[in-house]
GUKOL-538715 format. One line per field, with one value per atom (N, C-alpha, C): x, y, z; atom name; residue number from 0. Coordinates in steps of 0.2 Angstrom, whole numbers, plus 2048, in hexadecimal, padded with zeros to 3 digits. Layout:
residues N
px <- c(X,...) $
py <- c(Y,...) $
pz <- c(Z,...) $
site <- c(CA,...) $
pos <- c(NUM,...) $
end
This chain:
residues 221
px <- c(6F6,6FC,700,706,709,70C,70A,70B,70D,710,70E,708,707,700,701,6FC,6FC,6FD,6FA,6FB,702,706,70F,712,70F,713,711,715,71C,721,726,72C,72C,726,725,725,727,729,72B,728,728,72C,72F,733,72E,72E,72A,72F,72C,732,72C,72B,727,72A,729,72C,726,728,723,727,725,727,723,71D,719,71A,715,719,716,719,718,715,70F,70D,70A,70D,70D,708,703,6FF,6FE,700,700,706,707,70D,711,716,718,71E,71B,71F,71E,718,717,71B,71C,721,728,72B,732,731,72C,72C,72A,726,721,722,728,729,725,722,71E,720,726,729,732,734,73A,73E,73D,741,73B,73E,739,73E,73C,73F,73B,73C,73A,73F,73B,740,73B,73E,73B,73C,73B,73D,739,731,72D,730,72D,72D,72A,72B,727,726,71F,71C,71B,71C,71C,71A,714,70F,712,713,716,71D,71F,723,724,72B,72D,731,731,733,734,739,73B,741,740,745,74C,74C,753,754,756,757,752,754,74E,752,74E,751,74E,74D,748,74B,748,74B,74A,745,743,743,742,742,73E,740,73D,73B,733,730,72B,728,724,71E,719,712,711,70E,70B,70D,70D,70F,713,715,719,716,710,70E,70E,710,712,717,716,71B,721,727,72D,72A,72D,72E,733,733,738,73A,740,741,746,745,748,749,74F,752,753,74E,74F,755,757,75C,762,763,768,76C,767,769,769,76C,76D,765,766,760,764,761,764,75E,761,75D,761,75E,761,75E,759,757,757,756,756,750,752,74E,74B,745,743,73B,73D,738,736,733,734,72F,72B,728,727,72C,72D,734,736,73D,73C,742,742,748,746,74B,74D,754,756,75A,757,75A,75C,764,766,76E,76E,775,77A,778,77B,77D,77C,77F,778,77A,774,777,775,777,774,775,772,776,773,776,772,76D,769,76C,76A,76C,76C,769,768,764,765,760,75C,757,752,751,74C,74B,747,74C,74A,74D,74B,74F,74F,757,759,75E,75A,75E,760,767,769,76A,769,76B,772,774,77B,77E,77A,77E,780,784,786,789,789,78D,789,78A,785,78A,789,78E,789,78D,78B,78E,78A,78D,78E,788,787,78A,78C,78C,786,786,77F,77E,778,778,771,774,76E,76C,766,764,75D,75D,757,759,754,754,75B,75C,762,764,769,76C,770,76E,770,773,77A,77C,77E,77C,77E,783,782,786,78D,791,797,796,799,798,79E,79C,7A1,7A1,7A5,7A4,7A7,7A1,7A4,7A4,7A4,7A5,7A5,7A8,7A6,79F,7A0,798,798,791,790,78A,78B,783,783,77C,77A,775,775,770,770,76D,76C,76F,76F,774,775,77B,77F,783,780,783,787,78C,790,792,78E,78E,793,797,79A,7A0,7A6,7AA,7A8,7AE,7AD,7B2,7B1,7B7,7B6,7BA,7BA,7BE,7C2,7C7,7C3,7BF,7BB,7BB,7B8,7B6,7B0,7B2,7AB,7A9,7A5,7A3,79B,79C,795,794,78E,78E,786,786,781,77D,778,774,775,77A,77C,777,773,76F,771,76E,771,771,76C,76C,771,773,778,77F,780,785,788,78D,790,794,792,795,797,79E,7A2,7A3,79F,79F,7A5,7A7,7AB,7B0,7B5,7BC,7BB,7BE,7BD,7C5,7C4,7CB,7CD,7C9,7CD,7D0,7CE,7D1,7D4,7D0,7D1,7CD,7D0,7CB,7C9,7C5,7C4,7C9,7CA,7CF,7CF,7C9,7C9,7C2,7C3,7BC,7BC,7B5,7B4,7AD,7AE,7A9,7A6,7A1,79F,797,795,78E,78D,78F,78D,790,78B,78E,793,790,794,797,79D,7A1,7A4,7A3,7A7,7A9,7AE,7B2,7B3,7AF,7AE,7B1,7B4,7B7,7BD,7C1,7C7,7CC,7CB,7D0,7CE,7D1,7CF,7D6,7D5,7DB,7D8,7DB,7D8,7DE,7DB,7DF,7E2,7E6,7EB,7E4,7E6,7E0,7E4) $
py <- c(0E7,0E8,0E2,0E2,0DE,0E2,0E1,0E6,0E0,0E3,0DF,0E3,0DE,0E0,0E6,0EC,0F2,0F3,0ED,0EE,0ED,0EC,0E9,0F0,0F6,0FB,100,106,105,102,0FE,0FB,0F5,0F2,0E9,0E7,0E9,0E7,0E0,0DB,0D6,0D3,0CF,0CC,0C9,0C8,0C4,0C0,0B9,0B6,0B1,0B2,0AE,0AA,0A2,09D,09A,09A,096,095,090,090,090,094,098,09E,0A3,0A9,0AC,0B2,0B5,0BD,0BE,0C5,0C9,0D0,0D4,0DA,0DB,0E0,0E7,0E7,0EC,0ED,0F3,0F5,0F0,0EF,0EA,0ED,0ED,0F1,0F7,0F9,102,106,10B,111,112,116,118,11A,120,123,11F,11A,116,10E,10B,104,0FF,0FC,0F7,0EF,0EC,0E8,0E7,0E3,0E2,0E2,0DC,0D9,0D5,0D5,0D2,0CD,0C6,0C1,0BD,0BC,0B6,0B1,0AA,0A5,0A1,09C,097,09A,095,096,09A,09B,09F,0A7,0AB,0B1,0B6,0BC,0C0,0C7,0C9,0D0,0D5,0DA,0E0,0E6,0E7,0ED,0F4,0F3,0FA,0F9,0FD,0FD,0F8,0F5,0F2,0F4,0F5,0F9,0F5,0F4,0F1,0F5,0F3,0F7,0F4,0ED,0EA,0E7,0E0,0DE,0DD,0DD,0DA,0D5,0D0,0CA,0C7,0C9,0C5,0C0,0BA,0B3,0B1,0B4,0B2,0B8,0B6,0BC,0C1,0C7,0CD,0D2,0D3,0D6,0DB,0E1,0E6,0E4,0E7,0E8,0EF,0F0,0F7,0FA,100,102,109,10B,111,117,117,11F,11B,115,114,116,119,11C,118,11B,116,112,10C,108,107,108,108,103,100,0FB,0FE,0FE,102,0FE,0FE,0FB,103,103,109,10A,105,106,104,103,104,0FC,0F5,0F0,0EC,0E6,0E5,0E4,0E5,0E3,0DE,0D8,0D1,0D2,0D0,0CF,0C7,0C1,0BB,0B8,0BC,0B9,0BF,0C0,0C3,0CA,0D0,0D5,0D9,0D9,0DC,0E1,0E7,0EC,0F0,0ED,0F1,0F7,0F9,0FF,104,102,107,107,10B,10E,109,106,102,107,10A,10D,108,107,102,106,108,10B,109,108,106,109,10A,10E,107,101,0FA,0F9,0F1,0EE,0ED,0ED,0EB,0E6,0DF,0DA,0D7,0D8,0D5,0CE,0C8,0C2,0BD,0C1,0BD,0BD,0B9,0B8,0BE,0C3,0C8,0CF,0D4,0DA,0DA,0DB,0DB,0E3,0E3,0EA,0EE,0F4,0F6,0FD,102,108,107,105,104,10A,10C,111,110,10F,10D,115,115,11B,11D,122,124,120,11E,119,114,110,10A,108,101,0FF,0F9,0F9,0F4,0EE,0E8,0E3,0DF,0DE,0DA,0D4,0D0,0CA,0C4,0C3,0BF,0C2,0BF,0C1,0C5,0CB,0CF,0D1,0CF,0D3,0D7,0DE,0E2,0E6,0E6,0E9,0EC,0F4,0F9,100,105,10A,10E,10D,111,10C,10D,10B,110,111,116,113,113,10F,116,11A,120,11E,117,116,113,110,10D,106,103,0FD,0F8,0F4,0EE,0E8,0E5,0E0,0DA,0D5,0CE,0C9,0CA,0C7,0CA,0C8,0CB,0CE,0D4,0D7,0DB,0DA,0DD,0E2,0E7,0EB,0EE,0EE,0F0,0F5,0FB,101,107,10B,111,117,116,11A,116,117,114,118,11A,11E,11B,11C,11A,11F,121,126,126,121,11F,11C,118,117,10F,10C,107,101,0FD,0F7,0F0,0EC,0E7,0E2,0DE,0DA,0D5,0D8,0D5,0DA,0D7,0DB,0DF,0E4,0E8,0EA,0E9,0EA,0EF,0F5,0FA,0FB,0FA,0FC,0FF,105,108,106,109,105,10A,10D,111,117,119,120,125,12A,131,132,132,132,12D,129,124,127,126,127,124,123,11F,124,124,12A,126,128,125,12C,12C,133,133,12D,12B,128,126,123,11B,11A,112,110,10C,108,10C,10D,110,10C,105,101,0FB,0F5,0EF,0F1,0F5,0F7,0F1,0F3,0ED,0EA,0E4,0E2,0E5,0E6,0E8,0ED,0F3,0F7,0F7,0F5,0F6,0FB,100,105,107,104,104,106,108,10A,10E,115,11B,122,126,12B,12F,12E,134,12E,12F,12B,131,131,137,132,135,133,139,139,140,140,139,138,139,13C,13C,137,132,12B,125,122,11C,116,112,10D,107,103,0FB,0F7,0F1,0ED,0E9,0E4,0DF,0D9,0D7,0D3,0CF) $
pz <- c(931,934,938,93A,93E,944,94A,94F,957,95B,962,967,96A,96D,970,96E,972,979,97C,984,986,982,983,982,97E,97C,981,982,97D,983,980,984,982,982,982,97A,975,96F,96E,96B,969,962,962,95B,958,950,94D,947,948,943,93F,938,935,930,930,92C,928,921,91D,915,912,90C,907,907,903,902,8FF,900,907,907,90E,90B,90D,90A,910,910,914,912,913,911,914,91A,91E,922,926,928,92D,92D,931,935,93C,942,943,941,942,93F,942,93F,942,93D,942,948,949,94F,955,953,958,954,956,955,958,955,959,958,955,955,958,95C,95E,957,955,950,94A,944,940,93B,939,936,933,92C,929,926,924,922,91D,919,916,90F,90B,903,8FF,902,900,8FE,8F9,8F8,8FD,8FD,902,8FE,8FF,8FC,902,901,906,902,905,903,906,90C,910,913,918,91C,921,922,927,92C,932,937,93D,940,947,94A,951,956,954,953,954,94C,94C,944,941,93A,935,930,92E,92B,926,91E,91A,917,918,916,910,90B,906,902,8FB,8F6,8F8,8F7,8FB,8F5,8F3,8EF,8F3,8EE,8F1,8EB,8EE,8EB,8E9,8E5,8E4,8DD,8DB,8D4,8D4,8CD,8CE,8D4,8D4,8D8,8DF,8E2,8E9,8ED,8F1,8F6,8F7,8F8,8F9,900,8FF,905,90A,90E,913,918,919,91E,922,929,92D,933,937,93D,940,945,94B,94E,950,955,952,94C,947,948,948,949,940,940,938,935,92D,92A,925,924,920,91B,914,90D,90C,90E,90B,904,903,8FB,8F6,8F0,8EB,8EE,8EA,8EC,8E7,8E6,8DF,8E1,8DE,8DF,8D8,8D5,8CC,8CD,8D2,8D1,8D7,8DB,8E3,8E4,8E8,8E9,8F1,8F2,8F9,8FE,902,907,90C,90D,913,918,91D,922,929,92B,931,930,938,938,93B,939,93A,932,932,92D,928,922,91E,919,919,914,90E,90A,904,902,905,904,8FF,8FC,8F6,8EF,8EA,8E4,8DF,8E2,8DC,8E0,8DC,8DE,8D7,8D5,8D0,8CD,8CA,8C7,8CF,8D0,8D7,8D7,8DA,8DE,8E3,8E6,8EC,8EF,8F6,8F9,8FF,903,909,90C,913,916,918,919,91A,921,925,92B,92A,92D,92D,927,926,91F,91B,915,912,90F,910,90C,907,901,8FD,8FD,8FF,902,8FC,8F8,8F2,8EA,8E7,8E0,8DD,8DF,8DD,8D5,8D3,8CC,8CE,8CC,8CC,8C7,8C6,8C1,8C1,8C0,8C2,8C0,8C2,8C1,8C4,8CB,8D0,8D6,8D7,8DD,8E2,8E7,8EB,8F1,8F4,8FA,8FC,901,906,90B,90D,912,90F,914,910,90E,908,903,906,908,908,905,8FF,8FA,8FE,8FF,902,8FC,8F6,8F1,8EA,8E5,8DF,8DD,8DB,8DA,8D3,8CE,8C9,8CA,8C9,8C9,8C2,8C0,8BA,8BB,8BB,8BB,8B7,8B9,8B4,8B8,8BE,8C3,8C9,8CA,8D2,8D5,8DB,8DF,8E6,8E7,8EE,8F1,8F7,8FA,900,902,906,904,907,905,902,8FE,8FA,8FB,8FF,902,8FF,902,8FF,8FA,8FC,8F7,8F1,8EE,8E9,8E2,8DD,8D6,8D9,8D3,8D4,8CE,8C9,8C4,8C3,8C0,8C0,8BA,8B6,8B0,8B0,8AA,8A9,8A3,8A2,89C,896,895,891,88F,893,892,893,891,892,89A,89E,8A6,8A9,8A7,8AB,8AE,8B5,8B9,8BD,8BF,8C4,8C8,8CF,8D3,8D9,8DB,8E1,8E5,8EA,8EF,8F4,8F6,8FC,8F7,8FC,8FB,8F8,8F3,8F1,8F3,8F8,8FA,8FF,906,90B,910,90F,912,90E,90C,908,901,8FC,8F7,8F2,8EE,8E7,8E5,8E3,8DF,8D9,8D5,8CE,8CF,8CA,8C9,8C2,8BE,8B9,8B6,8B5,8B4,8AD,8A9,8A3,8A2,89B,899,89D,89E,8A1,89F,89E,89C,8A1,8A6,8AC,8B1,8B3,8B9,8BC,8C5,8C8,8CD,8CF,8D6,8D9,8DF,8E1,8E9,8EC,8F1,8F0,8EC,8EA,8EA,8EC,8ED,8E9,8E6,8E4,8E6,8EA,8EB,8EA,8E5,8E4,8E7,8EB,8EC,8E7,8EC,8E5,8E3,8DD,8DA,8D6) $
site <- c(N,CA,C,N,CA,C,N,CA,C,N,CA,C,N,CA,C,N,CA,C,N,CA,C,N,CA,C,N,CA,C,N,CA,C,N,CA,C,N,CA,C,N,CA,C,N,CA,C,N,CA,C,N,CA,C,N,CA,C,N,CA,C,N,CA,C,N,CA,C,N,CA,C,N,CA,C,N,CA,C,N,CA,C,N,CA,C,N,CA,C,N,CA,C,N,CA,C,N,CA,C,N,CA,C,N,CA,C,N,CA,C,N,CA,C,N,CA,C,N,CA,C,N,CA,C,N,CA,C,N,CA,C,N,CA,C,N,CA,C,N,CA,C,N,CA,C,N,CA,C,N,CA,C,N,CA,C,N,CA,C,N,CA,C,N,CA,C,N,CA,C,N,CA,C,N,CA,C,N,CA,C,N,CA,C,N,CA,C,N,CA,C,N,CA,C,N,CA,C,N,CA,C,N,CA,C,N,CA,C,N,CA,C,N,CA,C,N,CA,C,N,CA,C,N,CA,C,N,CA,C,N,CA,C,N,CA,C,N,CA,C,N,CA,C,N,CA,C,N,CA,C,N,CA,C,N,CA,C,N,CA,C,N,CA,C,N,CA,C,N,CA,C,N,CA,C,N,CA,C,N,CA,C,N,CA,C,N,CA,C,N,CA,C,N,CA,C,N,CA,C,N,CA,C,N,CA,C,N,CA,C,N,CA,C,N,CA,C,N,CA,C,N,CA,C,N,CA,C,N,CA,C,N,CA,C,N,CA,C,N,CA,C,N,CA,C,N,CA,C,N,CA,C,N,CA,C,N,CA,C,N,CA,C,N,CA,C,N,CA,C,N,CA,C,N,CA,C,N,CA,C,N,CA,C,N,CA,C,N,CA,C,N,CA,C,N,CA,C,N,CA,C,N,CA,C,N,CA,C,N,CA,C,N,CA,C,N,CA,C,N,CA,C,N,CA,C,N,CA,C,N,CA,C,N,CA,C,N,CA,C,N,CA,C,N,CA,C,N,CA,C,N,CA,C,N,CA,C,N,CA,C,N,CA,C,N,CA,C,N,CA,C,N,CA,C,N,CA,C,N,CA,C,N,CA,C,N,CA,C,N,CA,C,N,CA,C,N,CA,C,N,CA,C,N,CA,C,N,CA,C,N,CA,C,N,CA,C,N,CA,C,N,CA,C,N,CA,C,N,CA,C,N,CA,C,N,CA,C,N,CA,C,N,CA,C,N,CA,C,N,CA,C,N,CA,C,N,CA,C,N,CA,C,N,CA,C,N,CA,C,N,CA,C,N,CA,C,N,CA,C,N,CA,C,N,CA,C,N,CA,C,N,CA,C,N,CA,C,N,CA,C,N,CA,C,N,CA,C,N,CA,C,N,CA,C,N,CA,C,N,CA,C,N,CA,C,N,CA,C,N,CA,C,N,CA,C,N,CA,C,N,CA,C,N,CA,C,N,CA,C,N,CA,C,N,CA,C,N,CA,C,N,CA,C,N,CA,C,N,CA,C,N,CA,C,N,CA,C,N,CA,C,N,CA,C,N,CA,C,N,CA,C,N,CA,C,N,CA,C,N,CA,C,N,CA,C,N,CA,C,N,CA,C,N,CA,C,N,CA,C,N,CA,C,N,CA,C,N,CA,C,N,CA,C,N,CA,C,N,CA,C,N,CA,C,N,CA,C,N,CA,C,N,CA,C,N,CA,C,N,CA,C,N,CA,C,N,CA,C,N,CA,C) $
pos <- c(0,0,0,1,1,1,2,2,2,3,3,3,4,4,4,5,5,5,6,6,6,7,7,7,8,8,8,9,9,9,10,10,10,11,11,11,12,12,12,13,13,13,14,14,14,15,15,15,16,16,16,17,17,17,18,18,18,19,19,19,20,20,20,21,21,21,22,22,22,23,23,23,24,24,24,25,25,25,26,26,26,27,27,27,28,28,28,29,29,29,30,30,30,31,31,31,32,32,32,33,33,33,34,34,34,35,35,35,36,36,36,37,37,37,38,38,38,39,39,39,40,40,40,41,41,41,42,42,42,43,43,43,44,44,44,45,45,45,46,46,46,47,47,47,48,48,48,49,49,49,50,50,50,51,51,51,52,52,52,53,53,53,54,54,54,55,55,55,56,56,56,57,57,57,58,58,58,59,59,59,60,60,60,61,61,61,62,62,62,63,63,63,64,64,64,65,65,65,66,66,66,67,67,67,68,68,68,69,69,69,70,70,70,71,71,71,72,72,72,73,73,73,74,74,74,75,75,75,76,76,76,77,77,77,78,78,78,79,79,79,80,80,80,81,81,81,82,82,82,83,83,83,84,84,84,85,85,85,86,86,86,87,87,87,88,88,88,89,89,89,90,90,90,91,91,91,92,92,92,93,93,93,94,94,94,95,95,95,96,96,96,97,97,97,98,98,98,99,99,99,100,100,100,101,101,101,102,102,102,103,103,103,104,104,104,105,105,105,106,106,106,107,107,107,108,108,108,109,109,109,110,110,110,111,111,111,112,112,112,113,113,113,114,114,114,115,115,115,116,116,116,117,117,117,118,118,118,119,119,119,120,120,120,121,121,121,122,122,122,123,123,123,124,124,124,125,125,125,126,126,126,127,127,127,128,128,128,129,129,129,130,130,130,131,131,131,132,132,132,133,133,133,134,134,134,135,135,135,136,136,136,137,137,137,138,138,138,139,139,139,140,140,140,141,141,141,142,142,142,143,143,143,144,144,144,145,145,145,146,146,146,147,147,147,148,148,148,149,149,149,150,150,150,151,151,151,152,152,152,153,153,153,154,154,154,155,155,155,156,156,156,157,157,157,158,158,158,159,159,159,160,160,160,161,161,161,162,162,162,163,163,163,164,164,164,165,165,165,166,166,166,167,167,167,168,168,168,169,169,169,170,170,170,171,171,171,172,172,172,173,173,173,174,174,174,175,175,175,176,176,176,177,177,177,178,178,178,179,179,179,180,180,180,181,181,181,182,182,182,183,183,183,184,184,184,185,185,185,186,186,186,187,187,187,188,188,188,189,189,189,190,190,190,191,191,191,192,192,192,193,193,193,194,194,194,195,195,195,196,196,196,197,197,197,198,198,198,199,199,199,200,200,200,201,201,201,202,202,202,203,203,203,204,204,204,205,205,205,206,206,206,207,207,207,208,208,208,209,209,209,210,210,210,211,211,211,212,212,212,213,213,213,214,214,214,215,215,215,216,216,216,217,217,217,218,218,218,219,219,219,220,220,220) $
end
């Protein structure tokens, strides 16, 4: 595990920053638990990829500098990345988790700055905003944004099931594709374009498309 010295707890959590150009591998808990976080903040940097076996918890900000991957198999429990005090969580590299669900929880901003989301079941919680900052290519079983989504660049998402639980805004193109399977679905539970809407919206390859928020406003493009 990676923790602050117990003698400093509670209230004396320290931040941890790890920089390496080689693989950064974490086989135990990083930062304790949501009810008892033991790190103030957590950040990695360097070109090397990163492997996580269990949850990453911090009171404040969390930032992954390299390619984020998980270990385990289909029987492994979901891996949670959480900022307890609702600060930012940032993924600066690609994100891959072929065998495990990844839950990202914060009432702040979740940023995906990397060059792609690989094979993954990804779920964000209902608080805050998810920013898609890089031209994202997503492929995997499912993608669920329970918070509001803001496009910072053109986005292309390809998955069996994509759910937008909040609003979707940002003056860029949004392409969402299914895999033409019987259970494929694209669901918009909130308003699309309640401020600056996408300049275009392309939906294809799915048997179910639902707009539950009642409003679709595309911006000029």
